[in-house]
C-alpha positions, 0 to 999 in steps of 0.5 A: 835793112839799108845796106849803107846803114849796115856797113856803117855799123861795121865801120864804126865797130872796126874803127873802135877796134882799130882805135883800141889797138892804136892806143895799146900799140902807142903805149907799148911803143913808148914803154918799149914793152907790150902793155895792156891798158884799161881803155883797151878793154873798155873800147872792146866792149862797145866795139864788140856790141856794134860788130855783133850788130853788123854780123847779125845784119850781114847774116854772117855766122863767122862774125857773130861766132867771134864776138860771142866767144870773146865778149865775156873775156873783155869783162873779165880783163876789166875785173883783173885790172880792178877797173870793172867796179870803178865803171858807172853802174849803168855802164856795167848793167848795159854791158850785161843786159845788151848781149842777153837782148841780142841772144833773144833777137837771134832766137826769136827774130823773124828776119835775122836769127840763127837759121838765117845766119847759118843758111846764108846763100851768099856764103858757100860751105868752104867760105863758111868753114874758112871764115869760121876757122879764121874767127875761131883762131882770131878770137882764141887769142882772147881765150888764151890771153884770159887763161894766161892772165888768170894764171898771173892774176893780172891782165897782160897781152902775151906773145901767143896773143899776137901770134893768134892775132896775126894768123887769124887776121890773115885768114879773115882778110882772105875771107873778106875778099870773096865776101866783098866785105869792105869792113873786114878787108880794111880792118885786118889789112891795117891790124896786121902791122900792129900785131907784128910790131907787138911780136917784135916788141916781145922779142926785145925790138926797140920801140919805133918811138926810140928813134924820134924821142931824141928830139926833145919836143917830140919826146915830150909830146909822146910822153904826155900822150902815153901818160894819158893812156891808163 
């Protein structure tokens, strides 16, 4: 497949992943505490499908592994937020059927399948282990978040989630350099800022907006945008 088209899938996915983080970060900075908005999880579903497509077409085992591990966690968080049932039935149907179709693609596909992903000659054994470990740590944040949320019967983003995010993201960022992967390089270099900001908010650090909210016009704009994020 055309390499530019493959890269487009990756950048679209990472644009959505980055957008969800920006939305969550913006809401949290305004509230002065870490918030888990519904739209964060809705965007995650679409972004995950696009990223899974990118991982398969790139024959990248670590990317595919990461998306497989967390997809159901996104759905569960929407259920905990009481938002899953409110989504259009077609959206819910596609959210379930598309991953099943992708599984069939990986099992029965000729050019892109489980074997081609694992036996990619462009990825050394060390890189495969490093990248996979990074993805496992990065995606384990959602498994940790899911267990934590189930315990509290609410969708929340605890401190451990951001610590896992920072460590895993740094490993994937390093992995992206020898892989010459512009998608992973761009997304994880930008994401590290938001992850560290959420850690600071957990420890009571004032939101960045607190310094500019003294200006009435700016304060009103920030409040209006924040109120739109549910």
